[in-house]
C-alpha positions, 0 to 999 in steps of 0.5 A, a space after each residue: 542512493 540511485 533511484 531504482 530502475 523500475 521507478 526511473 522507467 515508470 517516470 519516463 513512461 508516465 511523461 509519455 502517457 500523460 501527453 495522451 491521457 488525462 491521468 499520469 499513472 495508475 495504482 493497483 490492488 493485489 490479487 492473491 491465492 489462498 482463499 482470502 478476500 483480496 477484493 475487500 473494501 471495494 470503495 477504498 482505493 477510489 476514495 483514496 485516489 480522489 483524496 490524493 488527486 484533490 488535496 495533493 495534486 496527484 494525477 492518478 487514474 480514478 479507479 485502481 487496476 487489479 494485478 496478480 502477484 505472479 503477473 508481469 503486469 505488476 511492474 506497470 505500477 509504482 504502488 500496489 495495495 493488498 488487503 483481506 481477512 483470511 488466507 494468503 498463499 504465494 507460490 515460489 514463482 509468485 514470491 520471486 516475482 514480487 521480490 523482483 518487483 520490490 527490488 526494482 523500485 516497486 512498493 507494496 502496502 499491506 493493510 490487515 483488514 483483520 485476520 490477515 496477520 498470521 498468513 501474510 507474515 509467513 508468505 512475506 518470508 517467502 519473498 524476503 527470507 533474509 528479512 523480518 518486518 520491523 516496527 517503524 519509529 514514529 519519527 519515520 518519514 512515512 508519518 511526516 509527509 504533508 500530514 503529521 502523525 506524531 503518534 504513528 498510525 491512527 486507530 480507525 477500527 477496534 479489533 482486539 483492543 491493541 494499538 495500531 502498528 506500522 511494520 516495514 521491510 527494509 532492503 538496503 535501507 529502502 522501505 519496500 513494503 509497509 504493513 499497517 496492523 490493527 488500524 484498518 485504514 482501508 475501512 476508513 477509506 471506504 464510503 462513509 455509509 458503509 461503516 458510518 465512521 465519523 468524518 474526522 476518523 475517515 479524514 485521519 485514515 485518508 491522510 495517512 493513506 496519502 502519506 503512504 502513497 506520497 512516501 512510496 512515490 518519492 523516497 530515494 
């Protein structure tokens, strides 16, 4: 399969950028409408970035940007993370912009911070009305990057006593969106003192996050 146009352009731009800056690329958090707390988990992405830079020799900017769903700036990022607890609402124009971004080579990771599920499934139907979320098998490559998760997603926080599940939207065989449900990876990425998670649990969350980022940046 040919590498999507957005990723080709991004990689070319990254070569130029890296000559002038200490980092070669940035990732972003998605800002959306509807009243949900898109800004949740303030320390999570910086900690994940630090982990990936230190352990996978990535060269990401230390802080994430914030990008709105309908903004043309969305196309500046190879990886966009979305989280929250509550309502999400995409306008028709926002849904089309997100679809165009994903089909051009972008990648969206959605992490349910508890309470997002009923809203995000409906809104992603606006983006891909012809597709549904499908649960990825445990042997999917996203679970088998540098860190191996033979049983799928790790369980970070308990909510409704359900097992963690990883769902994907696949367009012509390419994973364009990965949705992590009943795991709370973002909470596991947060500073340790926020939730007092044991360090082995935090490491599992960070390793799975690193797998997601690696897969998103390298899949063909």
